[in-house]
N, C-alpha and C positions, 0 to 999 in steps of 0.2 A: 505493501499502499502505500501512497503517497501522504507524506503531512499537510495537512491544511496551509500550514505557514511556509512550505517550500518551493521555490520559484526555479530553481536548478538541480541537475542531477549532472553532473560533470564527469566522465570518463577520461581517463587517464591511458597511455601504455607505459609498461616498465618493463625494464631488461632483468629478466631475470633465466640465469643457466646460458646465458647467451644467445637467450631469444626474446622478442618481444611478445608481451603479451598483455592484457585487459586488466587491469586493476579492480576493483571493488566497486567502482562507479560505472565501469564498462559492463561488469556482471550485473549490477541492480539494472541498467537501461535494459539490458538483453531479457533479463526474466520480467520485467514489468511491461515490457513491448510485446512479448511471447503468453504470458499468462495473465496479465491484468488489464493493462489499457485497452480499450477498444480502438483496432485501427479504422480511419475514416478514409485515408488516402494519402496521395503524393501529390506534390507541386507540379506544375506543369513541366518542369523540367524532370522532374523525377528522382530529385536527390532528396528534399528534404519531405519528412511524413508526419502526417498529422494525427494524433489520437484524443480519445477523451477518456476520462476518469470516470468511470460508471459510478463511484460514489459521489461525486460533488460536481459531475458534467464540466469540469474545466477542462480546456483545451491544451493538450502539451504536444510540442513539436521535436521530434527526432532530427538533430542535425550533428554536423561535424564541425567542429570549428576549427581544426587545424588541415583546411584543404589542402595543404602545401605538402601533406603526408603521402603515402602510398593509400589508396582507398577511400581517403580524405580523412584519414587519422581516425582516434575512437570516437566512438558515439555519445552524444548528450541528449538532454532532455531539459525543454525549457517550457514553462510556461506561457501560452501568449492568450491576451484576450480574445472576447468572442470576434471584436471588430477586425484586429490583426488577422484571426483565422479567416475569417469571411473576405478579406481581401486578397491575402496571400494565396489563398486555395478557393477561390472564386468558382473554379470549374466543379468543385463538390456541392457547391450549395446552390448550385442554379435548380429553381424548379419547373417543372410544366404546367401551366394552370390553365390549359386548353381545355 
């Protein structure tokens, strides 16, 4: 679960036994996006992904803050407002009123 006062969960890569692995933040992002948050969809580029917390309906966005790294770097989650979500992910909020 995500605490109601949390706004970011940042993953980092760490060097362990000669290889890069995800830290606790990466593991938490992975668990939340697989087992808890509800996936809404991806942005128009397909890189960032929008999720909704089923408990409080807040929007969360999975992003990759270190884009210069291979694969965009480690994943992070950040809370975004309804307005931010509807602007950036407008393609997911289009309704057909026919």
